[in-house]
C-alpha positions in Angstrom: 75.3 52.6 -36.3 79.1 52.0 -37.1 80.5 53.4 -40.1 83.6 52.9 -42.1 86.4 55.5 -40.9 86.7 57.9 -44.6 89.9 57.0 -46.6 92.7 59.3 -46.2 94.2 59.5 -50.1 96.8 62.5 -50.0 97.6 64.7 -46.6 100.0 67.8 -47.0 101.0 69.5 -43.9 102.8 72.8 -42.8 104.0 74.3 -39.9 102.6 77.2 -37.6 105.3 77.6 -34.1 104.1 74.7 -32.4 101.5 73.5 -35.0 100.9 71.4 -38.5 98.1 72.0 -39.9 97.8 69.4 -42.2 95.2 69.2 -45.3 93.3 66.1 -46.2 91.7 64.7 -48.8 89.4 62.2 -47.1 86.7 59.9 -49.6 83.8 59.2 -47.3 81.5 55.5 -47.4 78.9 57.5 -50.1 81.7 58.1 -52.2 81.6 62.2 -51.5 85.3 63.6 -51.3 86.4 66.4 -49.3 89.0 68.5 -48.0 89.7 68.7 -43.8 92.3 70.7 -41.9 93.4 69.3 -39.1 96.4 71.1 -36.2 98.7 68.3 -34.8 100.5 69.4 -32.3 104.5 69.4 -32.8 104.8 67.6 -28.6 104.9 64.6 -27.0 101.2 65.5 -25.8 100.6 67.2 -22.3 98.3 66.0 -18.7 95.8 68.5 -16.3 96.6 66.8 -13.2 93.4 67.1 -10.2 95.4 67.1 -7.1 94.2 66.1 -3.7 94.9 68.4 -0.9 92.3 65.7 1.2 90.0 63.1 -0.3 87.5 66.8 -1.0 89.8 69.3 -2.2 91.2 69.7 -5.0 94.3 72.2 -5.8 93.9 74.9 -8.6 96.4 77.5 -9.7 96.3 81.0 -10.7 98.5 82.2 -13.7 98.3 84.4 -16.2 96.7 83.3 -19.8 98.4 85.5 -22.5 94.3 83.6 -24.5 92.5 86.8 -22.2 94.7 88.3 -21.2 93.7 88.2 -17.1 94.9 85.5 -15.1 92.8 82.4 -14.8 91.9 79.7 -11.9 92.8 76.0 -13.4 93.8 72.3 -12.7 98.3 72.2 -13.0 98.9 71.3 -16.6 102.1 71.2 -18.6 103.4 69.8 -21.4 104.8 66.2 -21.8 109.0 66.4 -22.4 110.4 64.4 -25.0 111.2 61.1 -23.3 108.8 60.9 -20.7 105.4 59.6 -20.3 102.4 60.9 -18.5 103.5 59.8 -15.2 106.3 61.2 -14.8 104.4 64.6 -16.9 102.6 64.8 -14.2 105.1 64.8 -11.2 107.1 67.0 -12.6 104.3 69.4 -13.1 102.9 69.2 -9.9 105.8 69.7 -7.9 106.8 72.7 -10.0 103.4 74.6 -10.6 102.2 73.5 -6.9 105.3 72.2 -4.8 103.2 68.6 -4.2 104.5 65.3 -5.1 102.1 62.2 -5.3 102.0 58.7 -3.6 99.5 57.7 -6.5 99.3 59.6 -9.9 96.1 57.8 -11.7 95.1 58.5 -15.7 91.7 59.1 -15.2 91.5 59.4 -18.9 92.2 61.6 -21.8 90.5 64.9 -23.4 90.2 66.7 -26.2 89.3 70.0 -27.5 87.9 70.3 -30.4 88.5 66.6 -31.5 86.7 67.5 -35.0 89.9 70.2 -36.0 93.1 69.5 -33.4 94.9 66.1 -32.6 95.5 67.2 -29.1 94.5 65.3 -26.1 95.7 66.3 -22.5 95.5 63.1 -19.8 94.0 63.7 -17.1 96.2 62.5 -13.6 94.4 62.2 -10.5 97.1 62.3 -7.9 96.7 61.3 -4.1 99.1 61.7 -0.9 101.0 64.9 -1.9 103.6 65.3 -0.1 105.9 68.9 0.1 108.1 69.1 -3.2 109.0 72.1 -5.0 111.2 72.1 -8.5 111.9 74.5 -10.7 109.2 75.5 -13.0 109.1 77.7 -16.0 106.7 80.3 -15.8 107.5 83.5 -15.5 106.1 84.4 -12.2 105.1 81.8 -9.3 101.8 80.9 -9.1 99.1 81.0 -6.6 98.0 77.9 -5.6 94.6 78.2 -4.3 92.1 74.8 -2.3 88.9 74.4 -3.5 86.6 72.5 -2.3 85.0 69.7 -4.5 81.3 69.7 -3.1 81.7 73.7 -4.0 81.8 73.5 -7.8 78.6 75.0 -8.2 80.5 78.1 -6.8 83.6 77.6 -9.2 82.2 77.2 -12.3 80.3 80.8 -11.9 83.3 82.6 -11.9 85.0 84.6 -14.8 88.0 83.3 -13.4 87.4 79.7 -14.4 86.5 79.6 -17.7 89.0 77.2 -19.1 86.8 74.0 -20.5 89.7 71.4 -19.4 89.5 72.4 -16.2 85.3 71.9 -16.0 84.9 68.8 -17.8 87.7 67.3 -16.1 86.9 68.4 -11.9 83.1 66.7 -13.4 84.6 64.3 -14.7 87.1 63.7 -10.7 84.1 63.8 -8.5 81.5 61.9 -10.0 84.7 59.1 -10.3 85.1 59.7 -6.5 81.6 59.4 -5.5 80.8 56.7 -8.3 83.5 54.2 -6.7 87.2 54.1 -8.5 87.0 51.1 -10.9 88.4 48.0 -10.6 92.6 47.7 -12.7 
Protein backbone atom coordinates (compact mmCIF):
# COMPACT_ATOMS: atom_id res chain seq x y z
CA UNK A 1 0.00 0.00 0.00
CA UNK A 2 1.34 3.40 -0.96
CA UNK A 3 0.54 6.31 1.33
CA UNK A 4 1.24 9.98 0.86
CA UNK A 5 3.94 11.35 3.10
CA UNK A 6 2.74 13.34 6.11
CA UNK A 7 2.50 17.09 5.66
CA UNK A 8 5.10 19.03 7.63
CA UNK A 9 3.44 22.09 9.11
CA UNK A 10 6.49 23.32 11.01
CA UNK A 11 10.04 22.50 12.05
CA UNK A 12 11.90 23.84 15.07
CA UNK A 13 15.60 23.11 15.60
CA UNK A 14 18.01 22.95 18.56
CA UNK A 15 21.74 22.34 18.14
CA UNK A 16 23.59 19.87 20.35
CA UNK A 17 27.24 19.32 19.41
CA UNK A 18 27.47 17.76 15.95
CA UNK A 19 23.69 17.22 15.72
CA UNK A 20 20.54 19.21 15.24
CA UNK A 21 17.40 18.02 16.98
CA UNK A 22 14.42 18.83 14.79
CA UNK A 23 10.86 18.82 16.07
CA UNK A 24 8.41 18.21 13.26
CA UNK A 25 4.74 19.20 13.41
CA UNK A 26 3.17 16.52 11.17
CA UNK A 27 -0.27 15.83 9.77
CA UNK A 28 -0.96 12.34 8.43
CA UNK A 29 -3.32 11.53 5.55
CA UNK A 30 -6.05 10.50 8.01
CA UNK A 31 -5.95 13.95 9.67
CA UNK A 32 -4.02 12.88 12.78
CA UNK A 33 -1.46 15.45 14.00
CA UNK A 34 1.71 14.47 15.84
CA UNK A 35 5.08 15.89 16.88
CA UNK A 36 8.10 13.81 15.92
CA UNK A 37 11.74 14.45 16.72
CA UNK A 38 14.70 13.51 14.58
CA UNK A 39 18.45 13.92 14.72
CA UNK A 40 20.01 15.61 11.72
CA UNK A 41 23.73 15.53 11.22
CA UNK A 42 25.51 18.83 10.64
CA UNK A 43 28.07 17.15 8.39
CA UNK A 44 28.25 16.17 4.73
CA UNK A 45 27.61 12.46 5.24
CA UNK A 46 29.95 9.54 5.69
CA UNK A 47 31.41 6.48 3.99
CA UNK A 48 32.04 2.87 5.01
CA UNK A 49 34.53 0.97 2.87
CA UNK A 50 34.56 -2.74 2.08
CA UNK A 51 38.17 -2.95 0.86
CA UNK A 52 38.94 -6.28 -0.81
CA UNK A 53 42.54 -7.43 -0.37
CA UNK A 54 41.63 -10.21 -2.81
CA UNK A 55 38.25 -11.46 -4.11
CA UNK A 56 37.67 -13.47 -0.91
CA UNK A 57 39.15 -11.21 1.80
CA UNK A 58 37.98 -7.91 3.25
CA UNK A 59 40.09 -5.60 5.43
CA UNK A 60 38.71 -4.68 8.85
CA UNK A 61 40.11 -2.25 11.41
CA UNK A 62 40.30 -2.59 15.16
CA UNK A 63 39.83 0.79 16.83
CA UNK A 64 38.69 2.25 20.11
CA UNK A 65 34.92 2.80 20.33
CA UNK A 66 33.96 5.35 23.00
CA UNK A 67 30.29 4.28 23.00
CA UNK A 68 31.13 0.78 24.24
CA UNK A 69 34.50 1.71 25.83
CA UNK A 70 36.31 -1.15 24.14
CA UNK A 71 38.17 -1.95 20.95
CA UNK A 72 35.87 -2.97 18.10
CA UNK A 73 36.43 -4.61 14.74
CA UNK A 74 34.62 -3.00 11.83
CA UNK A 75 34.94 -1.68 8.33
CA UNK A 76 36.98 1.49 7.77
CA UNK A 77 34.71 4.52 7.82
CA UNK A 78 34.67 8.25 8.20
CA UNK A 79 33.13 11.62 7.44
CA UNK A 80 32.79 13.19 4.03
CA UNK A 81 34.63 16.50 4.32
CA UNK A 82 33.35 19.75 2.77
CA UNK A 83 33.99 19.71 -0.97
CA UNK A 84 34.36 15.92 -1.17
CA UNK A 85 32.07 13.38 -2.78
CA UNK A 86 31.68 9.81 -1.53
CA UNK A 87 34.50 8.51 -3.79
CA UNK A 88 37.04 11.12 -2.64
CA UNK A 89 36.12 10.53 1.00
CA UNK A 90 36.36 6.75 0.64
CA UNK A 91 39.77 7.02 -1.01
CA UNK A 92 41.06 9.37 1.70
CA UNK A 93 39.68 7.30 4.59
CA UNK A 94 41.25 4.12 3.16
CA UNK A 95 44.64 5.77 2.93
CA UNK A 96 44.34 7.12 6.47
CA UNK A 97 42.92 4.04 8.19
CA UNK A 98 44.28 0.99 6.34
CA UNK A 99 47.19 2.40 4.31
CA UNK A 100 45.80 1.49 0.89
CA UNK A 101 44.34 3.26 -2.13
CA UNK A 102 42.08 1.55 -4.68
CA UNK A 103 41.96 1.37 -8.46
CA UNK A 104 38.15 0.98 -8.39
CA UNK A 105 35.56 2.39 -6.00
CA UNK A 106 31.90 1.38 -6.40
CA UNK A 107 29.05 2.73 -4.30
CA UNK A 108 26.91 -0.29 -3.42
CA UNK A 109 24.12 1.52 -1.56
CA UNK A 110 23.26 3.75 1.37
CA UNK A 111 22.67 2.35 4.87
CA UNK A 112 20.76 4.01 7.68
CA UNK A 113 21.14 3.31 11.36
CA UNK A 114 17.76 4.30 12.79
CA UNK A 115 15.66 5.89 10.03
CA UNK A 116 12.64 6.45 12.29
CA UNK A 117 14.50 9.20 14.15
CA UNK A 118 17.88 9.81 12.47
CA UNK A 119 18.56 11.34 9.06
CA UNK A 120 22.12 10.00 8.84
CA UNK A 121 22.97 7.77 5.88
CA UNK A 122 26.35 6.14 5.26
CA UNK A 123 27.55 5.22 1.75
CA UNK A 124 28.73 1.61 1.50
CA UNK A 125 31.67 1.62 -0.93
CA UNK A 126 33.41 -1.40 -2.46
CA UNK A 127 37.16 -0.86 -3.00
CA UNK A 128 39.05 -3.15 -5.38
CA UNK A 129 42.53 -3.20 -6.85
CA UNK A 130 44.26 -2.11 -3.66
CA UNK A 131 47.74 -0.60 -3.67
CA UNK A 132 49.85 0.60 -0.71
CA UNK A 133 49.50 4.33 -0.01
CA UNK A 134 49.24 5.99 3.38
CA UNK A 135 48.01 9.40 4.51
CA UNK A 136 48.21 10.72 8.07
CA UNK A 137 44.86 10.33 9.77
CA UNK A 138 43.04 11.88 12.70
CA UNK A 139 43.06 8.77 14.91
CA UNK A 140 44.85 9.12 18.27
CA UNK A 141 46.70 5.82 17.71
CA UNK A 142 47.47 3.58 14.72
CA UNK A 143 44.60 1.29 13.77
CA UNK A 144 45.18 -2.44 13.54
CA UNK A 145 44.23 -3.85 10.12
CA UNK A 146 42.66 -7.32 10.27
CA UNK A 147 42.06 -9.30 7.04
CA UNK A 148 38.93 -11.48 7.18
CA UNK A 149 37.77 -14.09 4.71
CA UNK A 150 34.22 -13.57 3.47
CA UNK A 151 33.48 -17.29 3.75
CA UNK A 152 34.11 -16.99 7.51
CA UNK A 153 31.51 -14.27 8.23
CA UNK A 154 29.61 -16.76 10.38
CA UNK A 155 32.62 -16.76 12.76
CA UNK A 156 33.06 -13.00 12.68
CA UNK A 157 29.48 -12.17 13.67
CA UNK A 158 29.83 -14.28 16.82
CA UNK A 159 32.83 -12.31 18.09
CA UNK A 160 32.04 -9.85 20.88
CA UNK A 161 34.39 -7.28 19.38
CA UNK A 162 32.39 -7.19 16.12
CA UNK A 163 29.08 -5.67 17.18
CA UNK A 164 28.41 -2.67 14.95
CA UNK A 165 25.20 -3.27 13.01
CA UNK A 166 26.26 -1.26 9.96
CA UNK A 167 29.43 -3.31 9.48
CA UNK A 168 27.52 -6.57 9.92
CA UNK A 169 24.87 -5.56 7.39
CA UNK A 170 27.49 -4.19 4.98
CA UNK A 171 29.49 -7.43 4.91
CA UNK A 172 26.44 -9.57 4.22
CA UNK A 173 25.33 -7.16 1.49
CA UNK A 174 28.82 -7.28 0.00
CA UNK A 175 28.93 -11.08 0.09
CA UNK A 176 25.54 -11.38 -1.64
CA UNK A 177 26.49 -8.74 -4.20
CA UNK A 178 29.69 -10.63 -5.04
CA UNK A 179 27.96 -14.05 -5.11
CA UNK A 180 25.03 -13.06 -7.26
CA UNK A 181 26.90 -11.10 -9.87
CA UNK A 182 27.49 -7.45 -10.15
CA UNK A 183 24.59 -5.44 -11.48
CA UNK A 184 25.22 -3.76 -14.80
CA UNK A 185 25.84 0.01 -14.58
